Steps between C-alpha positions, in 0.01 A plus 500: 500500500660590166875416490598580140440757229296424194647545154271795444626673815862447401436644152321798655789573738758471221293732281474759779876486560565545127271804490675658800843443342396646164345807663794563732777457240614814313381528144751345262351641184679800353289785367551644154613824664774313688602321180525828310705654782738205511541500121582873493752443780667236285506720190623810687788302648572347160503848342733630770733200466514542121577871535789426734666252264414684177655842545362737237767765550678599180748782462394531135127532578379820666155349554603161636289562814182461294592134450477402867306182570146598594174346619221718365126485574262578213132511405358254249338660196167348604401652835334176610832315468651736756869502583820320410874555527812442293870462586730655243816687407438746219805436284362725225589802708214600726220526246268299733402290195700199602482169318409161644861392456605782736300351787614240751382143485297367789730277711196286587388411145764645263243728334545872438382737774325695229154566362357722233242754615225251409608283798452183297817295555660315212652156552837647593363771736450438871135524615622568855547869423125551441413636844128551447416210270691239702497633857212748520726795585315823415739766629873552544625797698874575511600751768822605327346545156607826334370422152169576330429125472406236759868475582814296465798383699845513340822365647858614466810279503534569874145380569365849569152584375375768264153618406597641162734417217721777377832679527606611850180377667553469875429172676211468746601602853191384693345152528274439200174310544301316235140449613293239316120511540256235382132527404394432862708794626752265662856621461860403552813712503853444375780720635825579318774646719681799343867442577523124472214425260381230742147391405251356749133478590370736766 
């Protein structure tokens, strides 16, 4: 009668246990869609925080509201390069032709949250804003968008959100969703609350 296990049997049992553990554990890898969502959450909160400490109001400037801190989604000039976004305050007075120096620096790598339309980042431009090239995001849908572009989110000094830049533009009064879709039709959604500006994933 056999009273002990062979080395081969022990190895087999350990291997089976390892397989069961690996299969039953939740996946620890983070998808590119999740990474893109988390990065945009960071940058939206950073934009909102900057807007609240950098009040653009000026009694001598009738168009000061055009200088609100804004996260704006844009198309690359090459369709294959897809989408990107920038974070800026248009100090030149609402011409929409802002300079790199008018954009925020990425708190994660100290590079500008800026790209030219070619979507080829220079050494001092953050590659994390290239939604399609880096994360495979092919579509951005903003529920509160009232512009003719993909859309943007602007923040006032009180943290409230706006869809447009301009004089006497009203703040958004309903929750605003930003839906990100990747090339496999997977999507994630970010919600921005209207009164508080609180930003969270759905």
